[in-house]
KEKE-3310 file (N, C-alpha, C; in steps of 0.2 Angstrom, whole numbers, plus 5000, padded with zeros to 4 digits):
npx = (4952:4950:4960:4970:4969:4983:4997:5000:4988:4980:4973:4973:4984:4999:5013:5025:5040:5042:5054:5058:5056:5070:5074:5077:5092:5095:5105:5103:5091:5082:5087:5078:5076:5065:5057:5066:5070:5059:5058:5069:5066:5054:5059:5063:5051:5040:5024:5016:5024:5023:5009:5009:5016:5008:4997:5004:5008:4996:4992:5002:4999:4986:4989:4998:4989:4981:4967:4951:4938:4923:4927:4934:4949:4959:4971:4983:4990:4997:5003:4993:4976:4960:4944:4937:4923:4918:4925:4919:4906:4908:4911:4899:4891:4896:4894:4900:4902:4899:4909:4919:4934:4939:4949:4953:4961:4969:4973:4974:4969:4961:4952:4954:4947:4950:4944:4943:4943:4937:4950:4964:4971:4963:4953:4952:4945:4947:4943:4943:4940:4939:4941:4937:4929:4933:4933:4942:4944:4952:4957:4964:4976:4976:4970:4953:4943:4939:4932:4925:4916:4903:4899:4903:4894:4888:4899:4902:4891:4890:4903:4900:4890:4898:4907:4898:4894:4906:4908:4898:4900:4914:4929:4937:4954:4960:4954:4952:4947:4935:4928:4915:4905:4905)
npy = (5104:5096:5099:5085:5077:5079:5077:5090:5098:5092:5094:5087:5079:5077:5087:5091:5086:5079:5079:5066:5069:5070:5060:5065:5062:5055:5063:5075:5080:5091:5097:5095:5095:5089:5083:5075:5067:5060:5053:5045:5036:5030:5023:5009:5003:4991:4986:4975:4968:4978:4977:4964:4966:4975:4967:4957:4965:4969:4956:4954:4964:4960:4948:4952:4960:4951:4947:4941:4930:4939:4951:4968:4976:4990:4999:5011:5020:5032:5047:5056:5056:5048:5055:5048:5046:5045:5033:5024:5025:5020:5007:5003:5004:4995:4982:4969:4952:4938:4927:4933:4943:4959:4974:4990:5002:5016:5030:5043:5054:5047:5031:5014:4998:4981:4966:4950:4933:4918:4911:4920:4920:4915:4924:4942:4958:4974:4989:5006:5021:5036:5051:5045:5032:5015:4997:4983:4966:4951:4935:4921:4928:4934:4947:4949:4958:4974:4990:5006:5018:5030:5035:5032:5024:5016:5008:5002:4994:4986:4979:4972:4963:4956:4950:4942:4933:4927:4921:4912:4904:4898:4900:4886:4880:4872:4873:4884:4901:4910:4921:4922:4922:4935)
npz = (4660:4676:4690:4696:4711:4722:4733:4737:4737:4746:4760:4772:4772:4779:4776:4782:4790:4805:4818:4829:4847:4858:4871:4888:4897:4913:4919:4913:4918:4928:4944:4957:4973:4982:4972:4966:4976:4979:4967:4967:4978:4973:4962:4960:4964:4968:4966:4968:4978:4988:4990:4996:5007:5014:5017:5025:5035:5041:5045:5055:5064:5068:5074:5084:5092:5098:5100:5106:5101:5096:5102:5103:5100:5104:5095:5095:5082:5080:5088:5088:5091:5086:5090:5105:5107:5094:5089:5098:5092:5079:5082:5088:5077:5068:5074:5079:5074:5084:5082:5075:5075:5081:5077:5081:5072:5076:5067:5070:5061:5054:5055:5055:5053:5057:5053:5058:5054:5063:5064:5063:5051:5041:5035:5032:5034:5029:5034:5030:5036:5031:5021:5009:5011:5012:5008:5010:5006:5011:5008:5014:5014:5001:4991:4987:4986:4983:4987:4986:4995:4997:5009:5026:5034:5024:5020:5032:5034:5023:5024:5036:5031:5022:5032:5040:5030:5026:5038:5039:5028:5027:5018:5011:5014:5005:4993:4979:4982:4975:4977:4975:4985:4990)
capx = (4952:4951:4967:4969:4971:4989:4999:5000:4982:4976:4974:4973:4990:5005:5019:5031:5043:5044:5059:5056:5059:5075:5072:5082:5095:5095:5110:5100:5085:5083:5089:5074:5077:5060:5055:5071:5070:5053:5060:5074:5062:5050:5063:5062:5045:5036:5017:5014:5027:5020:5003:5010:5019:5002:4994:5008:5008:4989:4992:5006:4995:4981:4992:5000:4983:4979:4960:4947:4932:4918:4930:4937:4955:4961:4978:4985:4996:5000:5002:4987:4971:4953:4940:4934:4916:4917:4927:4913:4900:4910:4911:4892:4888:4898:4891:4905:4899:4903:4914:4924:4939:4939:4954:4952:4968:4968:4978:4973:4964:4956:4951:4954:4945:4952:4939:4946:4939:4939:4957:4966:4974:4957:4951:4952:4941:4950:4939:4946:4935:4942:4938:4934:4928:4934:4933:4946:4943:4958:4955:4971:4981:4975:4965:4948:4937:4941:4927:4925:4909:4902:4898:4906:4889:4887:4905:4902:4885:4892:4908:4897:4887:4903:4909:4893:4894:4912:4908:4893:4903:4921:4933:4942:4961:4963:4950:4953:4942:4933:4925:4908:4901:4905)
capy = (5098:5098:5096:5079:5078:5077:5078:5097:5101:5088:5098:5082:5075:5081:5086:5093:5080:5081:5075:5064:5072:5067:5059:5068:5058:5057:5069:5082:5081:5096:5094:5098:5091:5086:5078:5070:5062:5055:5049:5040:5032:5026:5020:5002:5002:4985:4987:4968:4967:4983:4974:4958:4969:4978:4961:4954:4970:4968:4950:4955:4968:4956:4943:4956:4962:4945:4948:4935:4931:4943:4957:4973:4978:4996:5000:5018:5020:5038:5050:5060:5051:5050:5056:5042:5045:5043:5026:5020:5025:5016:5000:5002:5004:4989:4976:4964:4946:4935:4923:4937:4947:4966:4978:4997:5005:5023:5033:5050:5058:5042:5025:5008:4992:4975:4961:4944:4927:4914:4910:4927:4919:4913:4930:4948:4963:4980:4995:5012:5026:5043:5055:5040:5025:5009:4990:4978:4959:4947:4928:4917:4933:4937:4952:4947:4963:4981:4994:5013:5020:5037:5036:5027:5020:5011:5004:4997:4990:4981:4975:4967:4958:4951:4946:4937:4928:4923:4916:4906:4900:4899:4898:4881:4882:4868:4875:4891:4905:4914:4928:4922:4923:4942)
capz = (4664:4683:4693:4699:4718:4724:4740:4739:4737:4751:4767:4777:4772:4783:4772:4785:4793:4812:4821:4836:4853:4861:4878:4892:4901:4920:4920:4910:4922:4933:4951:4962:4979:4984:4967:4965:4982:4978:4961:4970:4982:4969:4956:4960:4968:4966:4968:4970:4984:4993:4992:5000:5014:5018:5020:5030:5040:5044:5049:5061:5069:5071:5079:5090:5096:5102:5102:5106:5096:5098:5106:5100:5103:5101:5094:5092:5077:5080:5094:5087:5092:5084:5096:5108:5106:5087:5089:5100:5087:5074:5084:5088:5070:5064:5078:5078:5075:5090:5080:5072:5080:5079:5079:5079:5071:5076:5064:5071:5057:5051:5058:5051:5057:5054:5055:5056:5055:5069:5064:5060:5044:5037:5031:5035:5031:5031:5033:5031:5037:5030:5016:5005:5015:5008:5011:5006:5009:5010:5010:5014:5012:4994:4991:4983:4984:4985:4985:4989:4997:4998:5016:5031:5036:5019:5020:5038:5033:5018:5027:5041:5027:5020:5037:5041:5024:5027:5044:5037:5022:5027:5013:5013:5012:4999:4987:4978:4984:4969:4979:4973:4991:4992)
cpx = (4954:4958:4965:4972:4978:4991:4998:4994:4977:4978:4975:4980:4996:5011:5026:5034:5045:5049:5057:5060:5064:5074:5078:5085:5094:5099:5107:5094:5086:5083:5084:5074:5071:5058:5060:5072:5065:5055:5064:5070:5058:5053:5062:5056:5041:5029:5015:5018:5024:5013:5004:5012:5013:4998:4997:5008:5001:4989:4996:5003:4990:4984:4995:4995:4980:4972:4957:4941:4927:4920:4933:4944:4957:4968:4979:4991:5000:4999:4995:4981:4964:4949:4936:4927:4914:4920:4921:4907:4902:4909:4903:4889:4889:4895:4895:4901:4903:4909:4920:4928:4939:4945:4953:4959:4967:4974:4978:4968:4959:4957:4951:4951:4947:4948:4942:4942:4940:4946:4959:4968:4969:4955:4951:4948:4944:4946:4942:4941:4939:4938:4934:4934:4929:4934:4937:4945:4949:4955:4962:4976:4981:4969:4960:4943:4940:4935:4927:4918:4909:4902:4901:4900:4888:4893:4904:4896:4887:4898:4905:4893:4892:4906:4905:4893:4900:4912:4903:4896:4910:4924:4938:4949:4963:4960:4951:4947:4941:4929:4918:4903:4900:4901)
cpy = (5099:5095:5090:5080:5075:5079:5085:5100:5097:5091:5093:5078:5080:5081:5088:5087:5083:5077:5073:5068:5068:5066:5062:5062:5060:5063:5075:5084:5087:5094:5098:5093:5087:5081:5073:5065:5057:5050:5043:5034:5027:5023:5013:4999:4996:4985:4980:4967:4972:4980:4968:4961:4972:4972:4958:4959:4969:4962:4951:4959:4964:4951:4946:4958:4957:4946:4941:4936:4935:4950:4961:4974:4985:4997:5007:5017:5026:5041:5054:5054:5053:5051:5049:5041:5043:5035:5022:5020:5021:5009:4998:5001:4997:4982:4970:4957:4942:4930:4927:4941:4954:4970:4985:5000:5013:5027:5041:5053:5053:5035:5019:5002:4986:4970:4955:4938:4923:4913:4917:4926:4917:4919:4936:4954:4970:4986:5001:5018:5033:5047:5050:5033:5020:5003:4986:4971:4955:4940:4924:4922:4936:4941:4950:4952:4969:4986:5001:5015:5028:5039:5031:5022:5014:5006:4999:4992:4984:4976:4970:4962:4953:4947:4940:4931:4924:4918:4910:4901:4901:4896:4892:4883:4878:4871:4882:4895:4909:4920:4928:4923:4930:4946)
cpz = (4671:4685:4697:4707:4719:4731:4742:4740:4742:4757:4773:4777:4774:4778:4776:4789:4800:4815:4828:4841:4856:4868:4882:4896:4908:4922:4918:4914:4927:4940:4955:4968:4981:4979:4966:4970:4981:4972:4963:4974:4978:4963:4955:4963:4964:4969:4971:4977:4990:4995:4997:5007:5018:5021:5025:5036:5044:5048:5055:5066:5072:5076:5085:5095:5100:5104:5102:5102:5100:5102:5101:5104:5100:5101:5091:5088:5077:5087:5094:5088:5089:5090:5098:5106:5099:5086:5092:5096:5081:5076:5085:5082:5067:5068:5076:5079:5080:5088:5077:5078:5077:5081:5076:5078:5071:5073:5065:5067:5053:5055:5054:5056:5053:5057:5053:5057:5062:5070:5060:5053:5039:5032:5035:5031:5034:5029:5035:5031:5037:5025:5011:5008:5010:5012:5007:5010:5006:5012:5009:5011:5005:4994:4985:4982:4987:4983:4989:4990:4997:5005:5021:5033:5031:5019:5026:5037:5028:5021:5032:5037:5025:5026:5039:5036:5025:5033:5043:5032:5022:5021:5014:5010:5006:4992:4985:4979:4978:4971:4977:4979:4993:4987)
residu = (UNK:UNK:UNK:UNK:UNK:UNK:UNK:UNK:UNK:UNK:UNK:UNK:UNK:UNK:UNK:UNK:UNK:UNK:UNK:UNK:UNK:UNK:UNK:UNK:UNK:UNK:UNK:UNK:UNK:UNK:UNK:UNK:UNK:UNK:UNK:UNK:UNK:UNK:UNK:UNK:UNK:UNK:UNK:UNK:UNK:UNK:UNK:UNK:UNK:UNK:UNK:UNK:UNK:UNK:UNK:UNK:UNK:UNK:UNK:UNK:UNK:UNK:UNK:UNK:UNK:UNK:UNK:UNK:UNK:UNK:UNK:UNK:UNK:UNK:UNK:UNK:UNK:UNK:UNK:UNK:UNK:UNK:UNK:UNK:UNK:UNK:UNK:UNK:UNK:UNK:UNK:UNK:UNK:UNK:UNK:UNK:UNK:UNK:UNK:UNK:UNK:UNK:UNK:UNK:UNK:UNK:UNK:UNK:UNK:UNK:UNK:UNK:UNK:UNK:UNK:UNK:UNK:UNK:UNK:UNK:UNK:UNK:UNK:UNK:UNK:UNK:UNK:UNK:UNK:UNK:UNK:UNK:UNK:UNK:UNK:UNK:UNK:UNK:UNK:UNK:UNK:UNK:UNK:UNK:UNK:UNK:UNK:UNK:UNK:UNK:UNK:UNK:UNK:UNK:UNK:UNK:UNK:UNK:UNK:UNK:UNK:UNK:UNK:UNK:UNK:UNK:UNK:UNK:UNK:UNK:UNK:UNK:UNK:UNK:UNK:UNK:UNK:UNK:UNK:UNK:UNK:UNK)
# end
């Protein structure tokens, strides 16, 4: 008579009991000055609050720049500056619509463009031109679109299309914007 299968002759059944690993308390953690400093900074980090602060910061910058419709304003954010001929090339590539407002934020190694509607609070397109060009679209201070591109030219082209679309079909304040136009 053949042996009936049991726990001992089934290779797929684990017969050893593993004790759960005990989590280390904060006092037992190694004291690495740089890592611990970052841990302390990020301890109570609220990502939603950070997103609101970024949006508010862009609005503050746009209001302080006090640009007119159809015009660019240059704002240096660091002591290091992006090459002026490349900034001119970026502005020429984007071709700001005459009803929109444009702000060039020079961060030294990268450039950001803030494109605002006729009223700064209506909508804003934040274009970051760096290693990974990206475009963020905010409508009534709420992010509705975020996209990363391979090339800066693609990001600028798509952002201009979105800006023209937002100018042609402005999002009403009373009605929730669903991002269907973008």
